[in-house]
N, C-alpha and C positions, 0 to 999 in steps of 0.2 A: 504494499499500500504506499503510495507517494502521499506524504503528509503535507508538504509544503515546500517552496523554493526560497533559498536565501543567497544573499551575495557571499556570506562567510559562515562557515560552521567551524566552531573550535571544540575539538576533543579534549576534556579535561578542565576542571574548574579549581585547579590549584592557582597560587598567586601569578605564575606565569600566564596561564590561558585566561584568567578574569582580567588582569592587567592589559594583555594585548586586546581583548575585547573592549575595554574601557577606552584605550588609546584609539582604537579605530573609529568608535562612536563619537568620541570627543571632537575629532579632526574631521571626520566624514559622517556628520549624523543622519544622513540619508541612507546608510547602509543598512540593508536587512541582515541581521546576524543572530545565530543561536549558539549556545554553549551547551554542550551534552556532557552530562556527568554520571558515571556508572554506579557511584554510591548514592545513599539516601541523602546526604548532606554534602555541601560544597566545601571547597577548601584544600581538598588533596591532603598533603602532609601538613598543612596549616589548619590544624584542628583543635578545637578547645572541648573542655569537658561538656559545658553547656554555657548558655547565656548568662545564667546567674553564678556559674563557677568558670570563670574565663582563664582556666589553666591550661597550657598547651600540652597536648598529647603528642604532637608531632615536634617540629622545628619550633625553637623559641628564643634562641640568642642571635644578637647582632654585636658587631665590634666597630670600632672607631672608623674603619676604612671602607665604609659602605656608602659612598656618595649617592648612588642611585635610590637605594632603599631609603636613605635619609631624605631625600628629595620627595619621594612618594609620600612618607609619612607626614612631611610637612604639608603636602597638598591635601592629605585626608584629614589634617588636624589631630593626628595621633602621636602621642608623646612616648618617649622612652625612660628608663630609670635603670640605675645600676644594679646588678645582681647582687642581693643581700648577702654578706659573708661574715659578719662580725660575731664573735664568740668562739667557744671551743668546739673542737672537732672529736669525733668518736672512731677510734680505731679497733675493729673487731679482730682479735686474735685467735680465738677459738669460739666453739659453741657456748663456752661459760666463762670466758675472759674477754675483757676489752679495756681499752684505755681512753681517758678524756684528756686531750691535749690541745695546744694552739699549733697548728701547723703553718700559720701565717699565709693562709690562701692556697696552700698546696693542694689541698683536696677538693677544690671547687672544680665542679664537672666542666664549666666553660672556660677555664683558664683565666688569665688575667685580661681585665679590660672588658668583660662580658656585660651586656645590656640586654634587658628584656623590654618587650613592647607592651604598653598599657592596653588592656583588654585581651593581651594574647596576640600572637601572629594570626590565629583563627579570625580575630576581629578585623585584620587588614583584609583578609579574603571577603568577610562579610561587607566590609564597607565598598570594596570593589564591585561586589555582586549588586548591592543596591544602586551603585552607580550605573553599572550596565543596564539594569532594568529601567531605571530613571531615564537613561538615554534612548530607550525604545528597543533595545535588545531583550532576548529571551534566554533564560537559564533552565534547563530542564535536567532534573536528578533521575536517578534509577532508570538510566538509558545506557546500556552498554554496546558501543560501537563493535560490530563484528566483521565488516567488510567495506571497503572504499573501492569503487570501480569508477574508471574513466570513461566518460560518455564522449559524445561529439564536442559539445561546448560546456559541459558542466562535470560535476563529480557527484555520483550517487553514494551516500552514506547510509550503510544498512545498519540497524541496530536492534537489539531486543530489550523488551521492557517487561514488567510484571503482567501487563494485560495482554500484548501481542507484539510481533515484530513490526517495525516501522522502517520506512526509506524516506530519506531527506535529500532533496537536490541542492548543490551549492556550487557556485562559480569557483570558490577557492576553500580549502581546508586546512586548518592549522592543528596539528596533533600535539597538544603540550601535555604530554605524559611520559613516564619512564620508557626510554627506548627498549629496554628488555622486553617489557609487557607488550609494547607496540608491535615489535618484530613476531612475538610469539603468539599473540592472542588475536591480531587483526589481519584479515586476509586482504591482499591488494591485487587489483586486476588492472594493469598488467602488474606482475609481481615486482617487489623491491629487488634492485641488483643484488646478486648473491654476496659480495663483497660488504655492501652496506648492511644487509639483513644479518650476516655473521658478526660484524662488528656490533650492531645493535644488541643482538643476543649476549654478546660476551661483556656488554657493559653493565656490571652489577648496579642495581638501583641503590642510590645512596640512603642509608640507614635502613635498608630492607632487612628483615629478621632481627630488628632491634625491639626490645620491649620497653614500654614506659609505664609508669603508674603514678597515679596522684592520690595522695590522701589528704582530705579537706578537714579544716579544724574551724571551730567558732572563733577562737582567738589564739595569739600567738604564745601559748604555754611555754615554749622553749625559752623564751626571754627571762623567766623567773629562774632558769638554771644556766644562764649565759651560754647558750649552745648556738652554734651557727647552723645546726642541722646537716653540715657536711659530714659524711660518714664513709668508711670503706665498705658498708653493707655486710651482708651475710653469705654472699656467694662464694667467698673465698674459703668458708667453712660449710659447703655443701647447702647453702641457702639459695634464695631466687633473687635477692636484692644486691645489684652490683654496686651501687653508689647512690647516695642521697644528697639533696640541697634544699634550701629554703626556697620554695617556689612561691611566696606571698607577693602580693602588691599591696604595700602598707597604705599608700594614698587611697586605695579604694576599699580598705577594711576587709581584703580577701587573703585568706590565710591557708597555706598548704605545704605539704612535703613533696617534693618531686623525686623521682627515682628512675633509674635505669634498672630493668630487670631481666632476668632469664626468660626464655621462651615457655618454661614450664610454670611461670608465675600465675597464681589465682588471686582473686580478692582475698581469701581466707588465709593463704600463705603470706601475703604482703602484711594483712593486719597482725599476724601472729608475729612475724619478724620485726616488725616496726617496734613491738614491746620489747624483743631482745636487745635491739639497739638502743632504743630511748626508752628506759625503764619507767620514766615518769610521764610517758605521753598518754593522755586521755583517749577514749574511744574516738576515732574519726567520724564526723558525720557522713562521710562518704568516701569510698575507695574505687577508683576506676583504674582498670588495667588494659593497656592496649599493645597488642603484638603486631608489628608492622610486616607481618609475613605475607600480606596481600598485595604488597607494591613490588615484589620481585620473585625470582624464581630461585631454585637451589643453588648454593654456593654462597661464597662471601667475597668481598673485595681482595684483590691479590696484588694490586699495583699495576696491572697490564691493561686495565681499562682505558677506553679512548674518551675519557671525559673532556668536553671542549672541543673535540676534533670536528673538523668541517664534514667529515663523513656522515657524522650523526645528523647533520643539518640539512643535507642534500635533499631537494625537494623530488618529489616523483610524480606520476601521473601527469605526464606533459608539464611539469613544474607548477602544477596547481595544487598540489598537497604538500605543505611545508611542515617542518618539525621543530619543536621547542621544548622547554623544560630545563630544570637546573642542571641536569647531566649534560646538556649540550653547550653548556659554557665553561670557561676556564675556572670560574668562580663556583664550581659544582659543590653542592652540599650546603652551600649557605644561601640565605634568603636572597642576598645580592644576586647570585646566580639566577634565581627565578624572575627577579625583576628585570635583570639584563635581557633575559630570554623574551619576556614579555615586550619589552621596548624594541628589541631586534625584530622580533616577528611581526609586530604591528607595522613597523616601517616597511618591511618587505611587502606585506599584504596591501597597504596603502599604495605603494608604489604599482603593483599590479592592478589594483582598482582603477 
C-alpha cells in the first residue's frame, strides 16, 4: 500500500536524523518530510527514563570542545552543567570488603571536564522533534524500514508497522542509523556495493551491548555521608554493576545514581547490589535498566572499524539514498558526531532539492 509521497524520508529519530529534518525544514519550509522510527519512542540513543525523570539511559556527557553541539543547545535554549563529583568514592575490594576514599576524580565515569545536559540528551531529541512537527514535518514511530527500492524518479521505502506493512515514496532518503544495522536489516534494490556493505557490517555500533541503569531518589541522601556516588561497582567481585556516578540535576531537584551494568543486570540485582556498595542508601523510588543490545550485532569494537570513513557515507540508489549517524563522523561516539552528521546530511539533501 502506497501511503503518501514526500520530498524527503529520514530513517531514524536520533539527534542526527531529527537535526537533519529540522535544518531542512528551517531552510526550505515547503519541503514535505517524514521521519520514520522503529521504536515506540523517538531519540535513538538519546533516551531518558521519562519526562518526570529526565535521566539519560543512553548518551549523556559532553565536553568543552563540542562547538556544534554547543551552538545547537544555545539555539534550543538548553543549558549544561558540570558532572557532580564532590565527596568520597567507594572501592569494592570483595563481596564483604570495601574502602571509602577520595580518589580526586579518578573514578568519575566521564573523565575530567564532563558536562551533562539539563533535561538529559533525550530532551534535545524531544525539542528537535517538536521543532520538526511545528515546521510541518511528520514523525512516525513503530515503523521499521525493511527495504528501499530505486524507481524511475523516486525511492520506495517499505516498512512494517504493528498494524500492517506500508510503502512510502520519497525523492530522497536519509538513513541516520547505525551502519551495521542498516547493512544487515534493510534490503536495497539495487544492492549496496559489496565493499560498502561489508564495511558497514564490520563497523560495530558505538556502545552496543552496553548496559545502563538509573536508580531514582527523592532526595540526595548521599550528601549526609559526604559521598560522591562514584564507585568501582560490584562486577569486579562477580556482581552486575561496573561503575556508578551521581546522575542528579540539582538545579531541577532531580536525584539519581547512574550506572554502567553487565548484560545480566536486572532491576532486582541492581537494587540488591546498590545496598552492598552504599550501605546507607534508602530504597529508590524507581530503578530502570536498559541493555543496548538492540542497536548492534554480535561482537565488540576491536579498533579496526571505519568510523568516519567516506565509504560509510557513500550514497546509493542513484545517489538518492544517503547515510548519516554518529558512526559516519570522526567524532563518532560523541553527541558532537551526531550533530555534525545531521548538519552534513541536511546540507547534502538541500543541495539535491
